[in-house]
MARBA-3410 file (N, C-alpha, C, O; in Angstrom, 1 decimal):
67
-83.3,-20.2,-0.8,-83.0,-20.7,-2.2,-83.9,-21.9,-2.6,-84.4,-22.0,-3.7 ~ -84.2,-22.8,-1.6,-85.0,-23.9,-1.9,-86.5,-23.5,-2.2,-87.2,-24.2,-2.9 ~ -86.9,-22.3,-1.7,-88.2,-21.8,-1.9,-88.4,-21.5,-3.4,-89.5,-21.8,-4.0 ~ -87.4,-21.0,-4.0,-87.4,-20.7,-5.4,-87.5,-21.9,-6.3,-88.1,-22.0,-7.3 ~ -86.8,-23.0,-5.8,-86.7,-24.2,-6.6,-88.0,-25.0,-6.4,-88.4,-25.7,-7.4
-88.7,-24.9,-5.3,-89.9,-25.6,-5.0,-90.9,-24.7,-4.4,-91.0,-24.6,-3.2 ~ -91.7,-23.9,-5.2,-92.6,-23.0,-4.6,-93.8,-23.8,-4.0,-94.0,-24.9,-4.3 ~ -94.4,-23.2,-3.0,-95.6,-23.8,-2.3,-96.7,-24.1,-3.3,-96.8,-23.5,-4.4 ~ -97.4,-25.2,-3.0,-98.5,-25.6,-3.9,-99.5,-24.5,-4.2,-100.0,-24.4,-5.3 ~ -99.8,-23.7,-3.2,-100.8,-22.6,-3.4,-100.3,-21.6,-4.4,-101.1,-21.0,-5.2
-99.0,-21.3,-4.4,-98.4,-20.4,-5.4,-98.4,-21.0,-6.8,-98.7,-20.3,-7.8 ~ -98.1,-22.3,-6.9,-98.2,-23.0,-8.2,-99.6,-22.9,-8.7,-99.9,-22.7,-9.9 ~ -100.6,-23.2,-7.9,-102.0,-23.2,-8.3,-102.4,-21.8,-8.7,-103.2,-21.7,-9.7 ~ -102.0,-20.8,-8.0,-102.4,-19.4,-8.4,-101.8,-19.0,-9.7,-102.5,-18.4,-10.5 ~ -100.6,-19.4,-9.9,-99.9,-19.1,-11.2,-100.6,-19.8,-12.3,-100.8,-19.3,-13.4
-100.9,-21.1,-12.1,-101.6,-21.9,-13.1,-102.9,-21.3,-13.5,-103.3,-21.2,-14.7 ~ -103.7,-20.8,-12.5,-105.0,-20.2,-12.7,-104.8,-18.9,-13.5,-105.6,-18.7,-14.5 ~ -103.8,-18.1,-13.2,-103.6,-16.9,-13.9,-103.2,-17.1,-15.4,-103.8,-16.5,-16.2 ~ -102.4,-18.1,-15.6,-102.0,-18.4,-17.0,-103.2,-19.0,-17.8,-103.3,-18.6,-19.0 ~ -104.0,-19.8,-17.2,-105.2,-20.3,-17.9,-106.1,-19.2,-18.2,-106.7,-19.2,-19.3
-106.3,-18.3,-17.3,-107.2,-17.1,-17.5,-106.7,-16.3,-18.7,-107.5,-15.9,-19.6 ~ -105.4,-16.0,-18.7,-104.8,-15.2,-19.8,-104.9,-16.0,-21.1,-105.3,-15.4,-22.1 ~ -104.7,-17.3,-21.1,-104.9,-18.1,-22.3,-106.3,-18.1,-22.8,-106.5,-17.9,-24.0 ~ -107.3,-18.3,-21.9,-108.7,-18.3,-22.3,-109.1,-16.9,-22.9,-109.8,-16.9,-23.9 ~ -108.6,-15.8,-22.3,-108.9,-14.5,-22.8,-108.3,-14.3,-24.2,-108.9,-13.8,-25.1
-107.1,-14.8,-24.4,-106.4,-14.7,-25.7,-107.2,-15.5,-26.7,-107.3,-15.1,-27.9 ~ -107.6,-16.7,-26.4,-108.4,-17.5,-27.3,-109.7,-16.8,-27.7,-110.0,-16.8,-28.9 ~ -110.4,-16.3,-26.8,-111.6,-15.6,-27.1,-111.4,-14.3,-28.0,-112.2,-14.0,-28.8 ~ -110.3,-13.6,-27.7,-110.1,-12.4,-28.5,-109.5,-12.7,-29.9,-109.4,-11.8,-30.7 ~ -109.1,-14.0,-30.2,-108.6,-14.3,-31.5,-109.6,-14.4,-32.6,-109.4,-13.9,-33.7
-110.8,-14.9,-32.2,-111.8,-15.1,-33.3,-112.2,-13.8,-34.0,-112.3,-13.8,-35.2 ~ -112.4,-12.7,-33.3,-112.8,-11.4,-34.0,-111.6,-11.0,-34.9,-111.8,-10.4,-36.0 ~ -110.4,-11.2,-34.5,-109.2,-10.8,-35.3,-109.2,-11.6,-36.6,-109.0,-11.1,-37.7 ~ -109.4,-12.9,-36.4,-109.4,-13.8,-37.6,-110.5,-13.4,-38.6,-110.3,-13.4,-39.8 ~ -111.7,-13.1,-38.0,-112.8,-12.8,-38.8,-112.6,-11.5,-39.6,-112.9,-11.3,-40.8
-111.9,-10.6,-39.0,-111.6,-9.3,-39.6,-110.6,-9.5,-40.8,-110.8,-9.0,-41.9 ~ -109.6,-10.4,-40.6,-108.7,-10.7,-41.6,-109.4,-11.3,-42.8,-109.2,-11.0,-44.0 ~ -110.3,-12.3,-42.5,-111.0,-13.0,-43.6,-111.9,-12.0,-44.3,-111.9,-12.0,-45.6 ~ -112.6,-11.1,-43.6,-113.4,-10.1,-44.3,-112.6,-9.2,-45.2,-113.0,-8.8,-46.3 ~ -111.5,-8.7,-44.7,-110.6,-7.8,-45.5,-110.2,-8.5,-46.8,-110.2,-7.9,-47.8
-109.7,-9.8,-46.7,-109.3,-10.5,-47.9,-110.5,-10.7,-48.8,-110.4,-10.5,-50.0 ~ -111.6,-11.0,-48.3,-112.8,-11.3,-49.1,-113.3,-10.0,-49.8,-113.9,-10.1,-50.9 ~ -113.1,-8.9,-49.3,-113.5,-7.6,-49.9,-112.4,-7.0,-50.7,-112.5,-5.9,-51.2 ~ -111.2,-7.7,-50.8,-110.1,-7.2,-51.7,-109.3,-6.1,-51.1,-108.6,-5.4,-51.8 ~ -109.4,-5.9,-49.8,-108.6,-4.8,-49.1,-107.3,-5.4,-48.6,-107.1,-5.6,-47.4
-106.4,-5.7,-49.6,-105.2,-6.5,-49.4,-104.2,-5.9,-48.4,-103.7,-6.5,-47.5 ~ -104.0,-4.6,-48.6,-103.0,-3.9,-47.7,-103.4,-3.9,-46.3,-102.6,-4.3,-45.4 ~ -104.7,-3.6,-46.0,-105.2,-3.6,-44.7,-105.2,-5.1,-44.1,-105.0,-5.3,-43.0 ~ -105.6,-6.0,-45.0,-105.6,-7.4,-44.6,-104.2,-7.9,-44.2,-104.1,-8.6,-43.2 ~ -103.2,-7.5,-44.9,-101.8,-7.9,-44.6,-101.4,-7.3,-43.2,-100.8,-8.0,-42.4
-101.8,-6.1,-42.9,-101.5,-5.5,-41.6,-102.2,-6.2,-40.5,-101.6,-6.5,-39.5 ~ -103.5,-6.5,-40.7,-104.3,-7.2,-39.7,-103.8,-8.7,-39.6,-103.8,-9.2,-38.5 ~ -103.3,-9.3,-40.7,-102.8,-10.6,-40.6,-101.5,-10.6,-39.7,-101.3,-11.6,-39.0 ~ -100.7,-9.6,-39.9,-99.5,-9.5,-39.0,-99.9,-9.4,-37.6,-99.2,-10.0,-36.7 ~ -100.9,-8.6,-37.3,-101.4,-8.5,-35.9,-101.9,-9.8,-35.4,-101.7,-10.2,-34.2
-102.6,-10.5,-36.2,-103.1,-11.9,-35.9,-102.0,-12.8,-35.6,-102.0,-13.6,-34.7 ~ -100.9,-12.8,-36.4,-99.7,-13.6,-36.2,-99.1,-13.3,-34.9,-98.6,-14.2,-34.2 ~ -99.0,-12.0,-34.5,-98.4,-11.6,-33.3,-99.2,-12.1,-32.1,-98.7,-12.6,-31.1 ~ -100.5,-12.0,-32.3,-101.5,-12.6,-31.3,-101.3,-14.1,-31.1,-101.3,-14.6,-30.0 ~ -101.2,-14.8,-32.2,-101.0,-16.2,-32.1,-99.6,-16.6,-31.5,-99.6,-17.6,-30.7
-98.6,-15.8,-31.7,-97.3,-16.1,-31.0,-97.5,-15.9,-29.5,-97.0,-16.7,-28.7 ~ -98.2,-14.8,-29.1,-98.4,-14.6,-27.7,-99.2,-15.7,-27.1,-99.0,-16.1,-26.0 ~ -100.2,-16.2,-27.8,-101.1,-17.3,-27.4,-100.2,-18.5,-27.2,-100.4,-19.3,-26.3 ~ -99.4,-18.8,-28.2,-98.5,-19.9,-28.1,-97.6,-19.9,-26.9,-97.3,-21.0,-26.3 ~ -97.2,-18.8,-26.5,-96.3,-18.7,-25.3,-97.1,-19.1,-24.0,-96.5,-19.5,-23.0
-98.4,-19.0,-24.1,-99.2,-19.3,-22.9,-99.6,-20.8,-22.9,-100.0,-21.3,-21.8 ~ -99.4,-21.5,-24.0,-99.7,-22.9,-24.0,-98.7,-23.8,-23.3,-98.9,-25.0,-23.2
END
């Protein structure tokens, strides 16, 4: 039981690295999504822009969970 309450340092370090990698990947993949939303709004494609904006919001929520 104490192992669950206090994991070894190596396990904590591995988990931290994994979370940072996932966060970095999510940050990198956000820019193209945001650019797509901007382009769709700029070209007046509102319905598609709204759908992509919803996808971007979901992406941002997932990214926030990694912070």
